C-alpha atoms as one frame of an Amber mdcrd trajectory, in Angstrom:
protein
-163.573 -23.059 173.677-164.921 -20.936 176.631-168.447 -21.668 177.529-171.272
 -19.279 177.934-172.960 -19.859 181.378-176.570 -19.585 181.627-177.742 -19.282
 185.239-181.516 -19.317 185.156-182.772 -22.085 187.087-182.696 -23.224 190.713
-182.995 -26.999 190.098-181.543 -29.518 187.639-182.122 -29.076 183.904-184.801
 -31.432 182.580-184.570 -30.494 178.865-183.086 -27.771 176.515-184.185 -27.175
 173.058-183.257 -24.817 170.243-185.827 -23.429 167.850-185.422 -24.125 164.043
-183.292 -20.946 163.229-181.236 -21.518 166.374-181.233 -18.006 167.562-183.244
 -19.113 170.557-182.528 -21.631 173.301-185.437 -22.859 175.529-184.490 -24.273
 178.865-186.748 -25.971 181.340-185.784 -27.570 184.805-187.432 -29.121 187.903
-188.480 -25.631 189.041-191.549 -24.166 187.486-189.723 -21.671 185.280-189.376
 -21.898 181.610-186.640 -19.613 180.220-185.590 -18.553 176.781-182.412 -17.147
 175.874-180.527 -15.721 172.921-178.087 -18.452 171.926-175.631 -16.031 170.385
-174.508 -14.328 173.734-176.455 -16.116 176.378-178.651 -13.150 177.257-181.954
 -14.154 178.743-184.895 -12.955 176.763-187.562 -13.822 179.207-189.500 -16.426
 181.089-192.993 -18.171 180.686-194.628 -18.313 184.047-197.577 -20.375 185.088
-196.443 -23.870 185.929-196.686 -24.881 189.505-194.300 -27.961 189.410-191.224
 -29.272 187.680-191.389 -28.837 183.994-190.216 -32.001 181.987-190.410 -31.056
 178.439-190.462 -27.987 176.001-190.714 -27.523 172.294-191.020 -24.695 169.844
-192.999 -24.974 166.561-191.563 -24.508 163.094-191.714 -20.704 162.810-190.966
 -19.951 166.540-194.479 -18.516 167.130-195.594 -21.010 169.834-193.878 -22.810
 172.713-195.410 -26.000 174.473-194.367 -27.264 177.849-195.201 -30.045 179.864
-195.057 -30.291 183.556-195.476 -32.501 186.719-198.111 -30.268 187.814-200.481
 -32.240 185.445-200.648 -29.614 182.750-199.569 -29.012 179.080-199.225 -25.466
 178.270-199.077 -23.503 175.038-197.367 -20.146 175.053-197.048 -17.191 172.726
-193.307 -17.346 172.160-192.878 -13.424 171.598-195.196 -12.061 174.487-194.808
 -14.904 177.035-198.567 -15.062 177.218-200.408 -18.407 178.156-202.656 -19.426
 175.191-203.801 -22.711 176.192-203.842 -24.927 179.138-204.589 -28.696 178.949
-205.139 -30.366 182.169-204.093 -34.008 182.566-204.341 -36.753 185.232-200.793
 -37.311 185.712-197.478 -35.705 184.843-196.729 -34.634 181.343-193.433 -36.394
 180.517-192.742 -35.459 176.664-194.348 -32.990 174.245-193.938 -31.904 170.661
-195.230 -29.956 167.732-195.631 -31.729 164.434-193.741 -30.243 161.343-196.626
 -27.879 160.439-197.039 -26.700 164.045-200.843 -27.464 163.841-200.904 -30.789
 165.919-199.398 -31.220 169.367-198.786 -34.619 171.034-197.870 -35.133 174.503
-197.496 -38.267 176.847-198.541 -38.460 180.430-196.923 -40.618 183.204-198.341
 -43.724 184.559-198.964 -42.728 188.211-201.533 -42.537 190.901-203.656 -45.224
 189.380-203.720 -43.451 186.039-202.572 -44.983 182.696-199.818 -43.737 180.482
-201.465 -42.063 177.469-200.346 -40.270 174.319-202.729 -37.329 173.523-203.075
 -35.590 170.052-204.640 -32.154 169.986-205.318 -30.187 166.537-204.791 -26.597
 167.381-206.853 -25.505 164.388-209.958 -26.661 166.380-210.063 -24.694 169.572
-212.929 -26.874 170.983-210.597 -29.727 171.385-208.576 -27.752 174.050-211.422
 -25.911 175.583-213.207 -29.364 176.315-209.838 -31.253 176.962-210.911 -33.712
 174.363-207.872 -34.757 172.275-208.824 -36.077 168.828-206.908 -39.096 169.429
-205.554 -40.902 172.950-203.340 -43.875 172.742-202.972 -46.020 175.815-199.601
 -47.517 176.657-200.391 -50.507 178.967-197.112 -52.223 179.185-194.523 -49.735
 179.874-194.642 -46.066 180.185-193.369 -43.620 177.589-190.114 -41.823 178.836
-189.367 -39.874 175.430-191.073 -39.454 172.107-190.568 -37.262 168.978-192.575
 -36.754 165.815-191.515 -38.695 162.805-190.866 -37.139 159.338-193.882 -35.259
 157.872-195.954 -35.672 160.962-197.349 -38.989 160.049-196.325 -40.990 163.042
-194.602 -40.408 166.415-191.630 -42.526 167.743-191.838 -43.329 171.275-189.183
 -44.761 173.706-190.409 -46.675 176.841-189.199 -47.357 180.349-188.485 -50.967
 179.433-186.290 -49.995 176.429-188.816 -50.589 173.606-189.410 -48.355 170.705
-192.694 -47.876 169.171-194.163 -46.139 166.081-197.802 -44.865 166.513-199.642
 -43.585 163.583-200.867 -39.946 164.120-203.981 -40.641 161.965-205.130 -43.807
 163.245-203.281 -44.335 166.652-202.261 -47.845 165.711-198.984 -49.280 166.482
-197.023 -49.457 163.234-193.567 -50.747 164.498-191.998 -52.018 167.567-188.452
 -52.869 168.367-186.410 -53.411 171.408-182.654 -52.837 171.014-182.222 -51.238
 174.535-182.179 -53.283 177.625-183.258 -50.330 179.899-185.094 -47.156 179.948
-184.945 -44.769 176.895-184.169 -41.367 178.249-184.034 -39.366 175.318-184.738
 -39.374 171.418-183.710 -36.694 169.118-183.932 -36.640 165.312-181.317 -35.811
 162.584-181.819 -32.427 160.831-183.665 -33.942 158.025-185.441 -36.426 160.359
-184.586 -39.458 158.472-182.653 -40.710 161.377-182.962 -40.440 165.157-180.764
 -41.203 168.100-181.895 -42.866 171.472-179.988 -42.383 174.683-180.613 -44.986
 177.342-179.962 -46.174 180.974-178.219 -49.321 179.665-175.116 -47.008 178.979
-175.490 -46.737 175.222-176.946 -44.444 172.608-178.068 -46.093 169.245-178.849
 -44.653 165.896-182.019 -45.859 163.992-183.768 -45.126 160.709-187.037 -43.184
 161.371-189.256 -45.074 158.999-188.217 -48.610 159.421-186.828 -48.395 162.927
-183.672 -50.260 161.685-180.940 -50.188 164.216-177.719 -48.676 162.351-175.017
 -47.720 165.020-174.354 -48.004 168.647-172.358 -45.771 170.969-171.195 -47.401
 174.229-170.171 -45.613 177.444-169.545 -46.651 181.019-172.488 -44.887 182.496
-176.097 -44.149 181.704-176.555 -41.862 178.894-179.186 -39.282 179.537-179.344
 -37.439 176.312-177.815 -37.637 172.744-177.753 -35.307 169.696-176.773 -35.613
 166.098-174.708 -32.843 164.483-176.356 -31.209 161.519-173.100 -30.839 159.612
-170.702 -33.572 160.487-171.110 -37.191 161.311-170.678 -36.584 164.905-172.749
 -37.359 167.927-172.524 -35.819 171.288-173.698 -37.765 174.542-174.378 -36.298
 177.903-174.822 -38.688 180.977-173.295 -39.552 184.346-174.161 -41.743 187.269
-177.683 -41.596 188.675-178.237 -38.260 190.622-178.312 -40.243 193.994-174.875
 -41.968 193.405-173.201 -38.554 192.632-172.117 -37.588 196.173-170.217 -40.951
 196.509-167.693 -39.952 193.821-165.011 -37.169 193.821-165.779 -34.171 191.349
-162.019 -34.586 190.246-162.749 -37.782 188.419-164.587 -35.764 185.929-167.527
 -38.118 185.282-169.459 -35.512 183.576-167.971 -34.642 180.290-169.873 -34.405
 177.190-168.459 -37.079 174.855-168.218 -36.809 171.074-168.399 -39.838 168.940
-167.881 -40.285 165.360-171.046 -41.547 163.471-169.415 -43.875 160.935-166.957
 -45.695 163.154-168.693 -45.445 166.428-165.463 -44.238 168.205-165.114 -41.554
 170.691-162.866 -38.762 169.576-163.335 -35.838 172.337-164.761 -34.926 175.601
-165.767 -31.637 177.069-165.548 -31.069 180.879-167.842 -28.614 182.473-170.838
 -29.743 184.564-170.562 -30.668 188.253-173.080 -33.323 187.984-174.650 -35.619
 185.304-175.587 -34.021 182.055-179.457 -34.311 181.542-179.844 -32.719 178.021
-177.661 -31.917 175.158-178.380 -30.209 171.799-176.537 -29.131 168.791-177.206
 -25.577 167.370-178.989 -25.973 163.928-175.928 -24.554 162.125-173.596 -27.139
 163.880-171.067 -24.571 165.126-172.062 -24.863 168.807-173.865 -27.140 171.062
-175.540 -26.648 174.507-175.779 -28.832 177.699-177.940 -28.678 180.652-176.891
 -30.568 183.806-178.055 -31.755 187.208-176.170 -28.681 188.534-178.938 -26.483
 187.271-176.486 -24.691 184.708-176.818 -24.512 180.908-173.607 -24.134 178.914
-173.442 -22.980 175.396-170.075 -24.087 173.708-168.937 -22.585 170.425-166.499
 -24.926 168.639-162.974 -23.815 168.079-161.740 -23.695 164.375-159.825 -26.763
 164.955-163.128 -28.692 165.182-163.939 -27.822 161.782-160.610 -28.849 160.389
-160.657 -32.012 162.306-160.154 -35.289 160.154-161.210 -38.553 161.863-158.390
 -41.089 161.216-160.069 -44.577 161.371
């Protein structure tokens, strides 16, 4: 399993995301560049230029027409995927931490950080109404007083969003009324990443409390836990097998105090049913900040603190592998 190495960032990777077909891979980092690559061979298609700070999040809509990015330069930007042209710019009061298109690609949501005296908000814009973006007036804005949102995704059918908070809480907010539908607290520390399953019925959270957990999207019922010895930065569900990949490592500031030989930075594979680890893949020279499965389940990618993105195509043995419980 020889990885394809993508070198297009000068700073650590913050998020990587496949489009729905899986032919493209979008990568963002703590530099202002948004890159898009062909996932089949790692060739860089191009960049989306315009941000002036670290880019925290990226998303592509259902038919890969538009790309959405959120950045520490206090803006959320909408791009034409094909041409790289900037279509819209939403200015915010603080850094944009998470962003996403709903299933139809018509509504965008993004959350902003609580910083410099500003509150943490989730904003919803309807792209079919251009006046909302022009006037910077979202049709709905949900304040989050207690603890800021550190990751968020759309639920099935775009009826609500699922938000993970700094204190480990999970909240479900209605995308129509903005009310809090559901609240659970299974994690003890910050939720770094949330990713849904292919059919959006389940989602997996990655947390600083050294664990990843599987939940039901509608009821927020906790189903499975995957424990490690280090903070988990990202977790993804395989679309074809009952497999989970976790990426993590120590805090970036503790990295220099350990030898690279120990290999703290593997991607770790767990079986969904029995919650047991069955494989690791080495590679990054620093914590893994984001992992993603290809929509066909035949490969996965990881982006690390070292600024590299690696695309791994699974060997034939992986597909024949039977887990012995």
